[in-house]
C-alpha positions as CSV (number, residue, x, y, z in Angstrom):
1,M,0.0,0.0,0.0
2,D,2.9,2.4,0.8
3,K,4.3,1.9,-2.7
4,I,0.9,2.9,-4.3
5,K,0.7,6.0,-2.0
6,G,4.2,7.0,-3.0
7,A,3.6,6.4,-6.7
8,L,0.3,8.3,-6.6
9,L,2.0,11.3,-4.8
10,R,4.8,11.3,-7.4
11,Y,2.3,11.1,-10.3
12,R,0.1,14.0,-8.8
13,I,3.1,16.2,-8.4
14,M,4.5,15.6,-11.9
15,A,1.0,16.0,-13.4
16,W,0.8,19.5,-11.9
17,I,4.4,20.4,-12.8
18,T,3.9,19.2,-16.4
19,G,0.6,21.1,-16.7
20,V,2.2,24.3,-15.6
21,W,5.2,24.0,-17.9
22,L,2.9,23.1,-20.8
23,L,1.0,26.3,-20.2
24,L,4.3,28.2,-20.1
25,L,5.3,26.5,-23.4
26,V,2.0,27.5,-25.0
27,A,2.3,31.1,-23.8
28,N,5.8,31.2,-25.1
29,M,4.8,29.8,-28.5
30,I,1.9,32.3,-28.8
31,A,4.3,35.2,-27.9
32,E,6.9,33.9,-30.4
33,Y,4.8,32.9,-33.4
34,G,1.7,35.0,-32.8
35,F,3.3,38.3,-31.8
36,G,6.9,38.0,-33.2
37,R,8.5,38.3,-29.8
38,D,11.7,36.4,-29.0
39,G,10.8,33.2,-27.2
40,Y,12.7,31.3,-24.5
41,P,13.9,28.0,-26.0
42,L,14.7,26.7,-22.5
43,I,11.0,26.5,-21.8
44,A,10.6,23.9,-24.5
45,I,13.6,22.0,-23.3
46,A,12.5,22.0,-19.7
47,H,9.0,21.0,-20.6
48,G,10.4,18.1,-22.6
49,W,12.4,16.7,-19.7
50,I,9.6,17.3,-17.3
51,Y,7.2,15.4,-19.6
52,V,9.6,12.5,-19.6
53,L,9.5,12.4,-15.8
54,Y,5.7,12.6,-16.0
55,L,5.7,9.6,-18.3
56,I,7.8,7.6,-15.9
57,T,5.6,8.5,-12.9
58,A,2.4,7.7,-14.8
59,V,3.7,4.4,-16.0
60,D,5.0,3.6,-12.6
61,L,1.6,4.3,-11.0
62,G,-0.2,2.4,-13.8
63,M,1.9,-0.7,-13.2
64,K,1.4,-0.6,-9.4
65,V,-2.4,-0.2,-9.6
66,R,-2.6,-2.5,-12.6
67,W,-4.2,-0.2,-15.2
68,S,-4.7,-1.6,-18.6
69,A,-2.3,-0.5,-21.3
70,G,-4.9,1.7,-22.9
71,K,-5.6,3.6,-19.7
72,T,-1.9,4.1,-19.0
73,V,-1.4,5.4,-22.6
74,I,-4.3,7.8,-22.3
75,T,-3.0,9.0,-18.9
76,C,0.4,9.6,-20.5
77,L,-1.1,11.5,-23.4
78,A,-2.9,13.8,-21.0
79,G,0.4,15.6,-20.5
80,T,0.4,16.8,-24.1
81,I,-2.8,18.9,-24.1
82,P,-3.1,22.1,-22.0
83,F,-5.2,21.7,-18.9
84,L,-5.8,18.0,-19.5
85,S,-3.1,16.9,-17.1
86,F,-4.8,18.7,-14.2
87,W,-8.2,17.0,-15.0
88,F,-6.7,13.6,-15.4
89,E,-4.7,14.0,-12.2
90,H,-7.9,14.7,-10.3
91,I,-9.8,11.8,-12.0
92,R,-7.0,9.2,-11.6
93,A,-6.3,10.2,-8.0
94,Q,-9.9,9.8,-7.0
95,E,-10.0,6.5,-8.8
96,V,-6.9,5.1,-7.1
97,K,-7.9,6.5,-3.7
98,S,-11.4,4.9,-3.9
99,T,-10.1,1.6,-5.2
100,F,-7.4,1.1,-2.6
101,G,-9.0,3.0,0.3
102,I,-6.3,5.5,0.6
């Protein structure tokens, strides 16, 4: 049970961090391509690495709670669409908490 709690906490933290960095990336792209302002390339690089960590935590949680491959993939893809990682974090956290009585 402690492993599931730890995996859930790591996933929730990374879902929020990924969502925030994705919003920063979108704002950066709008400023750069929409308004011709110089962008910050480090935002894209940071988001890429953060997304990789998000993938690791999502797969780790999925393996510990025995999600299907499809559910795990959909959860992983939630980190690619603005605001979706926040919603999926909420849904998956409630689901895991109710299933395992956490």
